N, C-alpha and C positions, 0 to 999 in steps of 0.2 A: 218682646219681655224679655231683656237679656237677666242669666240667668248666675250668679256671682257663684264662683269656689273662692271661700277668705279658708284664714285658722277654724274659724267655730265648723267647716264644713270638711275639713282635715281630719279635726280631732272627731267627726261625728264616724268617719270615713275608718277614723281608726280602731274604733268603740268595734263596732260591724266587724271588722279586720280580730283584735281581738277579742272578739267573744265566741271567733268560730262562724260565721253565718260566711261569711265571702271570705276565700283563701287570699294567704298572701302576695299570691302570687298574681290574683286576678284586683289586682287592690281597686282600680279604673273602674272595674264592676261596684265596690263600697265606694269610689270616689263620685258615680255617676247617682245611687237612691240620696248619701248626703244632702247630694246638689240644689238633689229636687227638694228634700224636708226642708233641709237650712230659708232656701230661698219659696216655703210654705208652696209646696205646688198641689196639688191637690189625688194627683198621679201619677205613674212612670208608665209608661205603655213601652215593651220592648222583647223583640226577637233572643232574649239572649232567656235562654234555658236550663242552661244551664250552673246557671251561678243567678238571677235578677229571680222572673219569674219559673219559681216553682211557691208548694206551699212551705217545704221546712223559713223557707227567706222572705215570707211572705208573712211568717209566723213573730219569728227572732225579729225582722226590722223594727214590727209594731211595738213588741214588748220592749228592743230597747230607746225606741224614737218617746214612748213613753216614761221610759223613767229618766228619760235625760231630758224631759224638758219639753217635746216636740209633740203635732199629733199624729194621730194614726195618716202612712199616706198610702195609698190603693195599687196593688201592681200586677199586673193587666195583660196579655198575648195581647199584638196585632186582634184576631183573630178574637178575644172578649168583644172585643170593641167593636167592630163593625158586628157580631151576632146582636148585642145590645139595641144599636143603632133602630136594627130590623124591626125590633119590634114591639 
């Protein structure tokens, strides 16, 4: 499946930045989350513990997504996914 980065994704990413969820300096991280959200992905798997895979980001992304009419997206580290597969 090819994910599309369009104006809708950019607007959502800019909202994450405007609300202080992702620092503007790391806008690519905001784009990563926004593209997954707009393209209706269920989850993001990332090694980025600085700006993506952290509790604050997870909670605030869910809030913005709901406010803007998108579904919730789960954010996991690869280790969480592997642990879940073993159980």
